[in-house]
PDB file of N, CA, C and O in Angstrom:
ATOM      1  N   MET A   1      25.164 123.959 -34.548  1.00  0.00           N
ATOM      2  CA  MET A   1      24.548 124.623 -34.597  1.00  0.00           C
ATOM      3  C   MET A   1      24.967 125.640 -33.636  1.00  0.00           C
ATOM      4  O   MET A   1      24.939 125.177 -32.496  1.00  0.00           O
ATOM      5  N   GLU A   2      25.351 126.875 -33.683  1.00  0.00           N
ATOM      6  CA  GLU A   2      25.697 127.907 -32.893  1.00  0.00           C
ATOM      7  C   GLU A   2      24.700 129.160 -33.198  1.00  0.00           C
ATOM      8  O   GLU A   2      24.363 129.162 -34.382  1.00  0.00           O
ATOM      9  N   LYS A   3      24.282 129.958 -32.626  1.00  0.00           N
ATOM     10  CA  LYS A   3      23.876 131.464 -33.071  1.00  0.00           C
ATOM     11  C   LYS A   3      23.478 132.403 -31.902  1.00  0.00           C
ATOM     12  O   LYS A   3      22.720 132.156 -30.964  1.00  0.00           O
ATOM     13  N   THR A   4      24.235 133.648 -32.205  1.00  0.00           N
ATOM     14  CA  THR A   4      24.016 134.360 -31.559  1.00  0.00           C
ATOM     15  C   THR A   4      22.216 135.312 -31.613  1.00  0.00           C
ATOM     16  O   THR A   4      21.752 135.679 -32.693  1.00  0.00           O
ATOM     17  N   ILE A   5      21.645 135.493 -30.585  1.00  0.00           N
ATOM     18  CA  ILE A   5      20.475 135.678 -30.751  1.00  0.00           C
ATOM     19  C   ILE A   5      20.411 137.326 -29.623  1.00  0.00           C
ATOM     20  O   ILE A   5      20.885 137.214 -28.492  1.00  0.00           O
ATOM     21  N   VAL A   6      19.919 138.484 -29.979  1.00  0.00           N
ATOM     22  CA  VAL A   6      19.757 139.833 -29.392  1.00  0.00           C
ATOM     23  C   VAL A   6      18.114 139.911 -29.445  1.00  0.00           C
ATOM     24  O   VAL A   6      17.448 140.055 -30.470  1.00  0.00           O
ATOM     25  N   LEU A   7      17.679 139.798 -28.272  1.00  0.00           N
ATOM     26  CA  LEU A   7      16.319 140.332 -27.899  1.00  0.00           C
ATOM     27  C   LEU A   7      16.172 141.346 -27.249  1.00  0.00           C
ATOM     28  O   LEU A   7      16.861 141.351 -26.229  1.00  0.00           O
ATOM     29  N   THR A   8      15.443 142.391 -27.432  1.00  0.00           N
ATOM     30  CA  THR A   8      15.153 143.435 -26.786  1.00  0.00           C
ATOM     31  C   THR A   8      13.915 143.247 -26.296  1.00  0.00           C
ATOM     32  O   THR A   8      12.826 143.147 -26.862  1.00  0.00           O
ATOM     33  N   ILE A   9      14.335 143.203 -24.796  1.00  0.00           N
ATOM     34  CA  ILE A   9      13.250 142.712 -23.640  1.00  0.00           C
ATOM     35  C   ILE A   9      13.004 144.295 -22.690  1.00  0.00           C
ATOM     36  O   ILE A   9      13.912 144.912 -22.134  1.00  0.00           O
ATOM     37  N   ASN A  10      11.688 144.651 -22.710  1.00  0.00           N
ATOM     38  CA  ASN A  10      11.243 145.838 -22.012  1.00  0.00           C
ATOM     39  C   ASN A  10      12.481 146.960 -22.206  1.00  0.00           C
ATOM     40  O   ASN A  10      12.829 147.631 -21.234  1.00  0.00           O
ATOM     41  N   GLY A  11      13.081 147.114 -23.429  1.00  0.00           N
ATOM     42  CA  GLY A  11      13.548 148.140 -23.985  1.00  0.00           C
ATOM     43  C   GLY A  11      15.161 147.673 -23.691  1.00  0.00           C
ATOM     44  O   GLY A  11      16.105 148.372 -24.058  1.00  0.00           O
ATOM     45  N   THR A  12      15.261 146.881 -23.250  1.00  0.00           N
ATOM     46  CA  THR A  12      17.009 146.457 -22.907  1.00  0.00           C
ATOM     47  C   THR A  12      17.574 145.790 -23.709  1.00  0.00           C
ATOM     48  O   THR A  12      16.837 144.804 -23.720  1.00  0.00           O
ATOM     49  N   ASP A  13      18.487 145.549 -24.530  1.00  0.00           N
ATOM     50  CA  ASP A  13      19.199 144.270 -25.661  1.00  0.00           C
ATOM     51  C   ASP A  13      19.827 143.604 -24.634  1.00  0.00           C
ATOM     52  O   ASP A  13      20.652 144.104 -23.870  1.00  0.00           O
ATOM     53  N   ILE A  14      19.346 142.246 -24.623  1.00  0.00           N
ATOM     54  CA  ILE A  14      20.041 141.071 -24.216  1.00  0.00           C
ATOM     55  C   ILE A  14      20.522 140.201 -24.844  1.00  0.00           C
ATOM     56  O   ILE A  14      19.668 139.509 -25.397  1.00  0.00           O
ATOM     57  N   THR A  15      21.804 139.823 -25.069  1.00  0.00           N
ATOM     58  CA  THR A  15      22.564 138.854 -26.138  1.00  0.00           C
ATOM     59  C   THR A  15      22.651 137.677 -25.236  1.00  0.00           C
ATOM     60  O   THR A  15      22.804 137.573 -24.019  1.00  0.00           O
ATOM     61  N   PHE A  16      22.437 136.408 -26.670  1.00  0.00           N
ATOM     62  CA  PHE A  16      22.130 135.004 -25.900  1.00  0.00           C
ATOM     63  C   PHE A  16      23.040 134.469 -26.995  1.00  0.00           C
ATOM     64  O   PHE A  16      23.018 134.830 -28.171  1.00  0.00           O
ATOM     65  N   ASN A  17      24.005 133.376 -26.344  1.00  0.00           N
ATOM     66  CA  ASN A  17      24.567 132.654 -27.551  1.00  0.00           C
ATOM     67  C   ASN A  17      24.443 131.211 -27.272  1.00  0.00           C
ATOM     68  O   ASN A  17      25.148 130.635 -26.444  1.00  0.00           O
ATOM     69  N   MET A  18      23.130 130.390 -28.291  1.00  0.00           N
ATOM     70  CA  MET A  18      22.756 129.467 -28.393  1.00  0.00           C
ATOM     71  C   MET A  18      23.296 128.501 -29.129  1.00  0.00           C
ATOM     72  O   MET A  18      23.525 128.666 -30.327  1.00  0.00           O
ATOM     73  N   THR A  19      23.555 127.399 -28.497  1.00  0.00           N
ATOM     74  CA  THR A  19      24.054 126.155 -29.270  1.00  0.00           C
ATOM     75  C   THR A  19      22.961 124.955 -29.400  1.00  0.00           C
ATOM     76  O   THR A  19      22.003 124.831 -28.638  1.00  0.00           O
ATOM     77  N   ALA A  20      23.230 124.189 -30.370  1.00  0.00           N
ATOM     78  CA  ALA A  20      22.265 122.913 -30.351  1.00  0.00           C
ATOM     79  C   ALA A  20      22.199 121.850 -28.917  1.00  0.00           C
ATOM     80  O   ALA A  20      21.457 120.947 -28.531  1.00  0.00           O
ATOM     81  N   LYS A  21      23.195 122.410 -28.508  1.00  0.00           N
ATOM     82  CA  LYS A  21      23.399 121.295 -27.099  1.00  0.00           C
ATOM     83  C   LYS A  21      22.586 122.042 -26.182  1.00  0.00           C
ATOM     84  O   LYS A  21      21.790 121.340 -25.558  1.00  0.00           O
ATOM     85  N   ASP A  22      22.562 123.398 -25.899  1.00  0.00           N
ATOM     86  CA  ASP A  22      21.860 124.184 -24.981  1.00  0.00           C
ATOM     87  C   ASP A  22      20.543 123.927 -25.372  1.00  0.00           C
ATOM     88  O   ASP A  22      19.806 123.977 -24.388  1.00  0.00           O
ATOM     89  N   HIS A  23      19.929 123.664 -26.438  1.00  0.00           N
ATOM     90  CA  HIS A  23      18.619 123.687 -26.988  1.00  0.00           C
ATOM     91  C   HIS A  23      17.940 122.346 -26.411  1.00  0.00           C
ATOM     92  O   HIS A  23      16.822 122.193 -25.921  1.00  0.00           O
ATOM     93  N   THR A  24      19.124 121.299 -26.659  1.00  0.00           N
ATOM     94  CA  THR A  24      18.939 119.875 -26.012  1.00  0.00           C
ATOM     95  C   THR A  24      18.951 119.617 -24.452  1.00  0.00           C
ATOM     96  O   THR A  24      18.302 118.882 -23.708  1.00  0.00           O
ATOM     97  N   ALA A  25      19.654 120.254 -24.331  1.00  0.00           N
ATOM     98  CA  ALA A  25      19.399 120.557 -22.576  1.00  0.00           C
ATOM     99  C   ALA A  25      18.038 121.029 -22.043  1.00  0.00           C
ATOM    100  O   ALA A  25      17.413 120.571 -21.087  1.00  0.00           O
ATOM    101  N   TYR A  26      17.728 121.990 -22.819  1.00  0.00           N
ATOM    102  CA  TYR A  26      16.580 122.804 -22.166  1.00  0.00           C
ATOM    103  C   TYR A  26      15.372 121.512 -22.441  1.00  0.00           C
ATOM    104  O   TYR A  26      14.537 121.127 -21.622  1.00  0.00           O
ATOM    105  N   VAL A  27      15.559 121.061 -23.693  1.00  0.00           N
ATOM    106  CA  VAL A  27      14.213 120.342 -23.929  1.00  0.00           C
ATOM    107  C   VAL A  27      14.482 119.190 -23.090  1.00  0.00           C
ATOM    108  O   VAL A  27      13.375 118.727 -22.815  1.00  0.00           O
ATOM    109  N   ASN A  28      15.414 118.470 -22.524  1.00  0.00           N
ATOM    110  CA  ASN A  28      15.504 117.042 -21.595  1.00  0.00           C
ATOM    111  C   ASN A  28      15.194 117.736 -20.273  1.00  0.00           C
ATOM    112  O   ASN A  28      14.881 116.893 -19.432  1.00  0.00           O
ATOM    113  N   GLU A  29      15.171 119.071 -19.765  1.00  0.00           N
ATOM    114  CA  GLU A  29      14.890 119.291 -18.139  1.00  0.00           C
ATOM    115  C   GLU A  29      13.477 119.567 -18.148  1.00  0.00           C
ATOM    116  O   GLU A  29      12.915 119.327 -17.080  1.00  0.00           O
ATOM    117  N   VAL A  30      12.725 120.034 -19.131  1.00  0.00           N
ATOM    118  CA  VAL A  30      11.600 120.268 -19.226  1.00  0.00           C
ATOM    119  C   VAL A  30      10.811 119.023 -18.632  1.00  0.00           C
ATOM    120  O   VAL A  30      10.929 117.930 -19.186  1.00  0.00           O
ATOM    121  N   MET A  31       9.911 119.197 -17.375  1.00  0.00           N
ATOM    122  CA  MET A  31       8.958 118.371 -17.264  1.00  0.00           C
ATOM    123  C   MET A  31       7.712 118.965 -16.686  1.00  0.00           C
ATOM    124  O   MET A  31       7.727 120.103 -16.216  1.00  0.00           O
ATOM    125  N   PRO A  32       6.394 118.060 -16.711  1.00  0.00           N
ATOM    126  CA  PRO A  32       5.269 118.658 -16.728  1.00  0.00           C
ATOM    127  C   PRO A  32       5.253 119.507 -15.359  1.00  0.00           C
ATOM    128  O   PRO A  32       4.718 120.612 -15.270  1.00  0.00           O
ATOM    129  N   SER A  33       5.852 118.903 -14.397  1.00  0.00           N
ATOM    130  CA  SER A  33       5.550 119.898 -13.134  1.00  0.00           C
ATOM    131  C   SER A  33       6.714 121.082 -12.990  1.00  0.00           C
ATOM    132  O   SER A  33       6.774 121.815 -12.003  1.00  0.00           O
ATOM    133  N   ASN A  34       7.703 121.166 -14.210  1.00  0.00           N
ATOM    134  CA  ASN A  34       9.061 121.359 -13.777  1.00  0.00           C
ATOM    135  C   ASN A  34       9.207 122.570 -15.306  1.00  0.00           C
ATOM    136  O   ASN A  34       9.915 122.212 -16.247  1.00  0.00           O
ATOM    137  N   LYS A  35       8.794 123.336 -15.338  1.00  0.00           N
ATOM    138  CA  LYS A  35       9.210 124.601 -16.493  1.00  0.00           C
ATOM    139  C   LYS A  35       9.831 125.619 -16.116  1.00  0.00           C
ATOM    140  O   LYS A  35      10.705 126.057 -16.864  1.00  0.00           O
ATOM    141  N   VAL A  36       9.558 126.283 -14.857  1.00  0.00           N
ATOM    142  CA  VAL A  36      10.310 127.435 -15.012  1.00  0.00           C
ATOM    143  C   VAL A  36      11.861 127.496 -14.531  1.00  0.00           C
ATOM    144  O   VAL A  36      12.567 128.481 -14.749  1.00  0.00           O
ATOM    145  N   ALA A  37      12.278 126.422 -13.905  1.00  0.00           N
ATOM    146  CA  ALA A  37      13.568 126.345 -13.664  1.00  0.00           C
ATOM    147  C   ALA A  37      14.230 126.110 -14.529  1.00  0.00           C
ATOM    148  O   ALA A  37      15.076 126.987 -14.707  1.00  0.00           O
ATOM    149  N   PRO A  38      14.287 125.039 -15.429  1.00  0.00           N
ATOM    150  CA  PRO A  38      14.880 124.536 -17.008  1.00  0.00           C
ATOM    151  C   PRO A  38      14.780 125.643 -17.527  1.00  0.00           C
ATOM    152  O   PRO A  38      15.831 125.875 -18.125  1.00  0.00           O
ATOM    153  N   ALA A  39      13.971 126.578 -17.635  1.00  0.00           N
ATOM    154  CA  ALA A  39      13.868 128.183 -18.628  1.00  0.00           C
ATOM    155  C   ALA A  39      14.759 128.971 -17.895  1.00  0.00           C
ATOM    156  O   ALA A  39      15.714 129.243 -18.622  1.00  0.00           O
ATOM    157  N   HIS A  40      14.894 129.537 -16.608  1.00  0.00           N
ATOM    158  CA  HIS A  40      15.573 130.070 -16.219  1.00  0.00           C
ATOM    159  C   HIS A  40      17.006 129.531 -16.225  1.00  0.00           C
ATOM    160  O   HIS A  40      17.829 130.432 -16.383  1.00  0.00           O
ATOM    161  N   ASN A  41      17.549 128.257 -16.090  1.00  0.00           N
ATOM    162  CA  ASN A  41      18.599 127.704 -16.189  1.00  0.00           C
ATOM    163  C   ASN A  41      19.124 127.981 -17.782  1.00  0.00           C
ATOM    164  O   ASN A  41      20.280 128.398 -17.858  1.00  0.00           O
ATOM    165  N   LEU A  42      18.473 127.812 -18.924  1.00  0.00           N
ATOM    166  CA  LEU A  42      18.620 127.878 -20.368  1.00  0.00           C
ATOM    167  C   LEU A  42      19.279 129.529 -20.318  1.00  0.00           C
ATOM    168  O   LEU A  42      20.461 129.825 -20.492  1.00  0.00           O
ATOM    169  N   LEU A  43      18.420 130.240 -20.100  1.00  0.00           N
ATOM    170  CA  LEU A  43      18.589 131.747 -20.163  1.00  0.00           C
ATOM    171  C   LEU A  43      19.952 132.011 -19.400  1.00  0.00           C
ATOM    172  O   LEU A  43      20.612 132.771 -20.109  1.00  0.00           O
ATOM    173  N   MET A  44      20.586 131.717 -18.336  1.00  0.00           N
ATOM    174  CA  MET A  44      21.897 131.886 -17.557  1.00  0.00           C
ATOM    175  C   MET A  44      22.487 131.602 -17.895  1.00  0.00           C
ATOM    176  O   MET A  44      23.585 132.131 -17.719  1.00  0.00           O
ATOM    177  N   ARG A  45      22.347 130.517 -18.694  1.00  0.00           N
ATOM    178  CA  ARG A  45      23.721 129.475 -19.555  1.00  0.00           C
ATOM    179  C   ARG A  45      24.005 130.023 -20.726  1.00  0.00           C
ATOM    180  O   ARG A  45      25.163 129.802 -21.079  1.00  0.00           O
ATOM    181  N   THR A  46      23.365 130.663 -21.463  1.00  0.00           N
ATOM    182  CA  THR A  46      23.178 131.150 -22.915  1.00  0.00           C
ATOM    183  C   THR A  46      23.456 132.673 -22.657  1.00  0.00           C
ATOM    184  O   THR A  46      24.028 133.234 -23.591  1.00  0.00           O
ATOM    185  N   VAL A  47      23.217 133.290 -21.785  1.00  0.00           N
ATOM    186  CA  VAL A  47      23.273 134.924 -21.780  1.00  0.00           C
ATOM    187  C   VAL A  47      24.822 135.281 -22.205  1.00  0.00           C
ATOM    188  O   VAL A  47      25.754 134.486 -22.092  1.00  0.00           O
ATOM    189  N   SER A  48      24.914 136.464 -22.654  1.00  0.00           N
ATOM    190  CA  SER A  48      26.356 137.027 -22.705  1.00  0.00           C
ATOM    191  C   SER A  48      26.666 137.658 -21.506  1.00  0.00           C
ATOM    192  O   SER A  48      25.815 138.272 -20.862  1.00  0.00           O
ATOM    193  N   SER A  49      27.875 137.545 -21.149  1.00  0.00           N
ATOM    194  CA  SER A  49      28.480 138.223 -19.750  1.00  0.00           C
ATOM    195  C   SER A  49      28.175 139.624 -19.853  1.00  0.00           C
ATOM    196  O   SER A  49      27.755 140.035 -18.771  1.00  0.00           O
ATOM    197  N   ASP A  50      28.225 140.537 -20.760  1.00  0.00           N
ATOM    198  CA  ASP A  50      27.659 141.770 -20.655  1.00  0.00           C
ATOM    199  C   ASP A  50      26.261 141.881 -20.722  1.00  0.00           C
ATOM    200  O   ASP A  50      25.923 143.053 -20.553  1.00  0.00           O
ATOM    201  N   SER A  51      25.144 140.977 -20.935  1.00  0.00           N
ATOM    202  CA  SER A  51      23.931 141.211 -20.504  1.00  0.00           C
ATOM    203  C   SER A  51      23.602 140.344 -19.126  1.00  0.00           C
ATOM    204  O   SER A  51      22.418 140.567 -18.877  1.00  0.00           O
ATOM    205  N   LYS A  52      23.972 139.746 -18.461  1.00  0.00           N
ATOM    206  CA  LYS A  52      24.121 138.820 -17.688  1.00  0.00           C
ATOM    207  C   LYS A  52      22.900 139.618 -16.335  1.00  0.00           C
ATOM    208  O   LYS A  52      21.798 139.252 -15.926  1.00  0.00           O
ATOM    209  N   ASP A  53      23.776 140.801 -15.995  1.00  0.00           N
ATOM    210  CA  ASP A  53      23.302 141.501 -14.710  1.00  0.00           C
ATOM    211  C   ASP A  53      21.938 142.206 -15.173  1.00  0.00           C
ATOM    212  O   ASP A  53      21.121 142.468 -14.289  1.00  0.00           O
ATOM    213  N   ALA A  54      21.659 142.511 -16.424  1.00  0.00           N
ATOM    214  CA  ALA A  54      20.447 142.782 -16.817  1.00  0.00           C
ATOM    215  C   ALA A  54      19.121 142.097 -17.096  1.00  0.00           C
ATOM    216  O   ALA A  54      17.974 142.519 -17.249  1.00  0.00           O
ATOM    217  N   LEU A  55      19.813 140.600 -17.112  1.00  0.00           N
ATOM    218  CA  LEU A  55      18.470 139.830 -17.346  1.00  0.00           C
ATOM    219  C   LEU A  55      18.654 139.516 -16.136  1.00  0.00           C
ATOM    220  O   LEU A  55      17.521 139.084 -15.927  1.00  0.00           O
ATOM    221  N   LYS A  56      19.218 139.378 -15.100  1.00  0.00           N
ATOM    222  CA  LYS A  56      18.929 138.977 -13.755  1.00  0.00           C
ATOM    223  C   LYS A  56      17.782 140.049 -13.520  1.00  0.00           C
ATOM    224  O   LYS A  56      16.598 139.747 -13.368  1.00  0.00           O
ATOM    225  N   GLU A  57      18.074 140.794 -13.515  1.00  0.00           N
ATOM    226  CA  GLU A  57      16.811 142.321 -13.015  1.00  0.00           C
ATOM    227  C   GLU A  57      15.817 141.916 -14.126  1.00  0.00           C
ATOM    228  O   GLU A  57      14.724 142.236 -13.659  1.00  0.00           O
ATOM    229  N   LEU A  58      15.685 141.560 -14.938  1.00  0.00           N
ATOM    230  CA  LEU A  58      14.510 141.331 -15.486  1.00  0.00           C
ATOM    231  C   LEU A  58      13.515 139.987 -15.292  1.00  0.00           C
ATOM    232  O   LEU A  58      12.293 139.860 -15.367  1.00  0.00           O
ATOM    233  N   LEU A  59      14.649 139.004 -14.995  1.00  0.00           N
ATOM    234  CA  LEU A  59      14.195 137.503 -14.467  1.00  0.00           C
ATOM    235  C   LEU A  59      13.123 137.807 -13.619  1.00  0.00           C
ATOM    236  O   LEU A  59      12.028 137.285 -13.831  1.00  0.00           O
ATOM    237  N   LYS A  60      13.326 138.746 -12.487  1.00  0.00           N
ATOM    238  CA  LYS A  60      12.422 138.807 -11.067  1.00  0.00           C
ATOM    239  C   LYS A  60      11.151 139.229 -11.230  1.00  0.00           C
ATOM    240  O   LYS A  60      10.388 139.405 -10.280  1.00  0.00           O
ATOM    241  N   LEU A  61      10.743 139.481 -12.842  1.00  0.00           N
ATOM    242  CA  LEU A  61       9.195 139.533 -12.926  1.00  0.00           C
ATOM    243  C   LEU A  61       8.850 138.480 -13.045  1.00  0.00           C
ATOM    244  O   LEU A  61       9.584 137.524 -13.296  1.00  0.00           O
ATOM    245  N   PRO A  62       7.254 138.442 -12.834  1.00  0.00           N
ATOM    246  CA  PRO A  62       6.745 137.410 -12.501  1.00  0.00           C
ATOM    247  C   PRO A  62       6.561 136.753 -14.426  1.00  0.00           C
ATOM    248  O   PRO A  62       6.183 137.507 -15.322  1.00  0.00           O
ATOM    249  N   GLY A  63       6.878 135.471 -14.630  1.00  0.00           N
ATOM    250  CA  GLY A  63       6.570 134.908 -16.156  1.00  0.00           C
ATOM    251  C   GLY A  63       7.668 135.322 -17.274  1.00  0.00           C
ATOM    252  O   GLY A  63       7.548 135.100 -18.478  1.00  0.00           O
ATOM    253  N   MET A  64       8.923 136.061 -16.553  1.00  0.00           N
ATOM    254  CA  MET A  64       9.698 136.829 -17.784  1.00  0.00           C
ATOM    255  C   MET A  64      10.632 135.299 -18.094  1.00  0.00           C
ATOM    256  O   MET A  64      10.930 135.271 -19.289  1.00  0.00           O
ATOM    257  N   ALA A  65      11.009 134.403 -17.549  1.00  0.00           N
ATOM    258  CA  ALA A  65      11.581 133.209 -17.948  1.00  0.00           C
ATOM    259  C   ALA A  65      10.951 132.314 -18.918  1.00  0.00           C
ATOM    260  O   ALA A  65      11.583 131.811 -19.847  1.00  0.00           O
ATOM    261  N   ILE A  66       9.882 132.143 -18.735  1.00  0.00           N
ATOM    262  CA  ILE A  66       9.273 131.432 -19.714  1.00  0.00           C
ATOM    263  C   ILE A  66       8.908 131.960 -21.079  1.00  0.00           C
ATOM    264  O   ILE A  66       9.107 131.321 -22.112  1.00  0.00           O
ATOM    265  N   ASN A  67       8.270 133.361 -21.022  1.00  0.00           N
ATOM    266  CA  ASN A  67       8.122 134.221 -21.970  1.00  0.00           C
ATOM    267  C   ASN A  67       9.241 134.348 -22.871  1.00  0.00           C
ATOM    268  O   ASN A  67       9.055 134.214 -24.081  1.00  0.00           O
ATOM    269  N   VAL A  68      10.726 134.665 -22.260  1.00  0.00           N
ATOM    270  CA  VAL A  68      11.954 135.309 -22.856  1.00  0.00           C
ATOM    271  C   VAL A  68      12.192 133.811 -23.341  1.00  0.00           C
ATOM    272  O   VAL A  68      12.330 133.724 -24.562  1.00  0.00           O
ATOM    273  N   THR A  69      12.268 132.634 -22.647  1.00  0.00           N
ATOM    274  CA  THR A  69      12.743 131.163 -23.543  1.00  0.00           C
ATOM    275  C   THR A  69      11.788 131.182 -24.528  1.00  0.00           C
ATOM    276  O   THR A  69      12.125 131.152 -25.712  1.00  0.00           O
ATOM    277  N   ALA A  70      11.004 131.212 -24.298  1.00  0.00           N
ATOM    278  CA  ALA A  70       9.972 130.932 -25.444  1.00  0.00           C
ATOM    279  C   ALA A  70      10.219 131.599 -26.886  1.00  0.00           C
ATOM    280  O   ALA A  70       9.848 131.157 -27.973  1.00  0.00           O
ATOM    281  N   LYS A  71      10.808 132.559 -26.669  1.00  0.00           N
ATOM    282  CA  LYS A  71      11.161 134.091 -27.932  1.00  0.00           C
ATOM    283  C   LYS A  71      12.699 133.537 -28.282  1.00  0.00           C
ATOM    284  O   LYS A  71      13.282 133.743 -29.347  1.00  0.00           O
ATOM    285  N   LEU A  72      13.138 132.910 -27.330  1.00  0.00           N
ATOM    286  CA  LEU A  72      14.434 132.613 -27.636  1.00  0.00           C
ATOM    287  C   LEU A  72      14.592 131.207 -28.304  1.00  0.00           C
ATOM    288  O   LEU A  72      15.502 130.977 -29.101  1.00  0.00           O
ATOM    289  N   MET A  73      13.751 130.372 -27.972  1.00  0.00           N
ATOM    290  CA  MET A  73      13.689 129.074 -28.721  1.00  0.00           C
ATOM    291  C   MET A  73      13.224 129.266 -29.881  1.00  0.00           C
ATOM    292  O   MET A  73      13.698 128.423 -30.642  1.00  0.00           O
ATOM    293  N   GLU A  74      12.530 129.958 -30.392  1.00  0.00           N
ATOM    294  CA  GLU A  74      11.400 130.634 -31.718  1.00  0.00           C
ATOM    295  C   GLU A  74      12.899 130.848 -32.558  1.00  0.00           C
ATOM    296  O   GLU A  74      13.216 130.237 -33.578  1.00  0.00           O
ATOM    297  N   GLU A  75      13.657 131.795 -31.903  1.00  0.00           N
ATOM    298  CA  GLU A  75      14.538 132.465 -32.917  1.00  0.00           C
ATOM    299  C   GLU A  75      15.633 131.331 -33.248  1.00  0.00           C
ATOM    300  O   GLU A  75      16.335 131.292 -34.259  1.00  0.00           O
ATOM    301  N   PHE A  76      15.628 130.529 -32.308  1.00  0.00           N
ATOM    302  CA  PHE A  76      16.934 129.752 -32.714  1.00  0.00           C
ATOM    303  C   PHE A  76      16.813 128.462 -33.548  1.00  0.00           C
ATOM    304  O   PHE A  76      17.730 127.918 -34.165  1.00  0.00           O
ATOM    305  N   THR A  77      15.432 128.031 -33.459  1.00  0.00           N
ATOM    306  CA  THR A  77      15.156 126.808 -34.143  1.00  0.00           C
ATOM    307  C   THR A  77      14.657 127.109 -35.391  1.00  0.00           C
ATOM    308  O   THR A  77      14.065 128.171 -35.586  1.00  0.00           O
ATOM    309  N   PRO A  78      14.861 126.147 -36.412  1.00  0.00           N
ATOM    310  CA  PRO A  78      15.371 127.068 -37.814  1.00  0.00           C
ATOM    311  C   PRO A  78      13.632 126.492 -38.371  1.00  0.00           C
ATOM    312  O   PRO A  78      13.102 125.512 -37.847  1.00  0.00           O
ATOM    313  N   ASP A  79      13.066 127.173 -39.302  1.00  0.00           N
ATOM    314  CA  ASP A  79      11.713 126.780 -40.043  1.00  0.00           C
ATOM    315  C   ASP A  79      12.333 125.643 -40.758  1.00  0.00           C
ATOM    316  O   ASP A  79      13.291 125.616 -41.532  1.00  0.00           O
ATOM    317  N   ILE A  80      11.321 124.429 -40.179  1.00  0.00           N
ATOM    318  CA  ILE A  80      11.023 123.460 -40.556  1.00  0.00           C
ATOM    319  C   ILE A  80       9.316 123.096 -41.215  1.00  0.00           C
ATOM    320  O   ILE A  80       8.181 123.327 -40.799  1.00  0.00           O
ATOM    321  N   VAL A  81       9.821 122.498 -42.297  1.00  0.00           N
ATOM    322  CA  VAL A  81       8.310 122.035 -42.983  1.00  0.00           C
ATOM    323  C   VAL A  81       8.477 120.740 -43.204  1.00  0.00           C
ATOM    324  O   VAL A  81       9.463 120.183 -43.688  1.00  0.00           O
ATOM    325  N   ILE A  82       7.064 120.085 -42.681  1.00  0.00           N
ATOM    326  CA  ILE A  82       6.964 118.727 -42.372  1.00  0.00           C
ATOM    327  C   ILE A  82       5.408 118.593 -43.304  1.00  0.00           C
ATOM    328  O   ILE A  82       4.456 119.372 -43.342  1.00  0.00           O
ATOM    329  N   THR A  83       5.619 117.332 -43.968  1.00  0.00           N
ATOM    330  CA  THR A  83       4.212 117.109 -44.824  1.00  0.00           C
ATOM    331  C   THR A  83       4.083 115.179 -44.602  1.00  0.00           C
ATOM    332  O   THR A  83       4.884 114.274 -44.835  1.00  0.00           O
ATOM    333  N   VAL A  84       3.133 115.194 -44.231  1.00  0.00           N
ATOM    334  CA  VAL A  84       2.675 113.876 -44.125  1.00  0.00           C
ATOM    335  C   VAL A  84       2.023 113.233 -45.247  1.00  0.00           C
ATOM    336  O   VAL A  84       0.802 113.133 -45.367  1.00  0.00           O
ATOM    337  N   GLY A  85       3.097 112.697 -46.257  1.00  0.00           N
ATOM    338  CA  GLY A  85       2.266 111.733 -47.319  1.00  0.00           C
ATOM    339  C   GLY A  85       1.169 110.824 -47.019  1.00  0.00           C
ATOM    340  O   GLY A  85       0.852 110.462 -45.886  1.00  0.00           O
ATOM    341  N   LYS A  86       0.593 110.469 -48.146  1.00  0.00           N
ATOM    342  CA  LYS A  86      -0.403 109.283 -47.730  1.00  0.00           C
ATOM    343  C   LYS A  86       0.343 107.888 -48.369  1.00  0.00           C
ATOM    344  O   LYS A  86       0.928 107.825 -49.450  1.00  0.00           O
ATOM    345  N   SER A  87       0.188 107.011 -47.582  1.00  0.00           N
ATOM    346  CA  SER A  87       0.882 105.931 -48.065  1.00  0.00           C
ATOM    347  C   SER A  87      -0.346 105.130 -49.278  1.00  0.00           C
ATOM    348  O   SER A  87      -1.569 105.239 -49.358  1.00  0.00           O
ATOM    349  N   SER A  88       0.556 104.411 -50.012  1.00  0.00           N
ATOM    350  CA  SER A  88      -0.332 103.430 -50.923  1.00  0.00           C
ATOM    351  C   SER A  88      -0.933 102.474 -50.417  1.00  0.00           C
ATOM    352  O   SER A  88      -1.946 101.963 -50.895  1.00  0.00           O
ATOM    353  N   LYS A  89      -0.301 102.093 -49.270  1.00  0.00           N
ATOM    354  CA  LYS A  89      -0.903 100.531 -48.807  1.00  0.00           C
ATOM    355  C   LYS A  89      -2.499 101.013 -47.798  1.00  0.00           C
ATOM    356  O   LYS A  89      -2.472 102.083 -47.189  1.00  0.00           O
ATOM    357  N   SER A  90      -3.363 100.408 -47.753  1.00  0.00           N
ATOM    358  CA  SER A  90      -4.509 100.757 -46.742  1.00  0.00           C
ATOM    359  C   SER A  90      -3.882  99.809 -45.573  1.00  0.00           C
ATOM    360  O   SER A  90      -3.111  98.854 -45.667  1.00  0.00           O
ATOM    361  N   PRO A  91      -4.422 100.350 -44.566  1.00  0.00           N
ATOM    362  CA  PRO A  91      -4.325 100.278 -43.115  1.00  0.00           C
ATOM    363  C   PRO A  91      -4.231  98.561 -42.879  1.00  0.00           C
ATOM    364  O   PRO A  91      -3.271  98.025 -42.325  1.00  0.00           O
ATOM    365  N   ASN A  92      -5.102  98.021 -43.270  1.00  0.00           N
ATOM    366  CA  ASN A  92      -5.156  96.372 -43.119  1.00  0.00           C
ATOM    367  C   ASN A  92      -4.327  95.561 -44.324  1.00  0.00           C
ATOM    368  O   ASN A  92      -4.670  94.411 -44.598  1.00  0.00           O
ATOM    369  N   GLU A  93      -3.376  96.116 -44.934  1.00  0.00           N
ATOM    370  CA  GLU A  93      -2.413  95.502 -45.759  1.00  0.00           C
ATOM    371  C   GLU A  93      -1.228  94.992 -45.083  1.00  0.00           C
ATOM    372  O   GLU A  93      -0.337  94.441 -45.730  1.00  0.00           O
TER     373      GLU A  93
END
């Protein structure tokens, strides 16, 4: 899966080219004590060359990497519907 996503951040259009591989790499890099570096890496890895300088400036703002990554992941991930069915057997069977 590959998707081009344009996010308007503080009035500036930033283009990202996300793949399933990028998504998986980000998820695998995130640790309880390390969230900002993986977010920053994902953004820099997927940003288009035309948007790279503008993104670098935006990432100087506190919290920007986490917030932009959250929105990017939201836009990339397809809508998924999961329903938990009831088992016909009781837990003791």
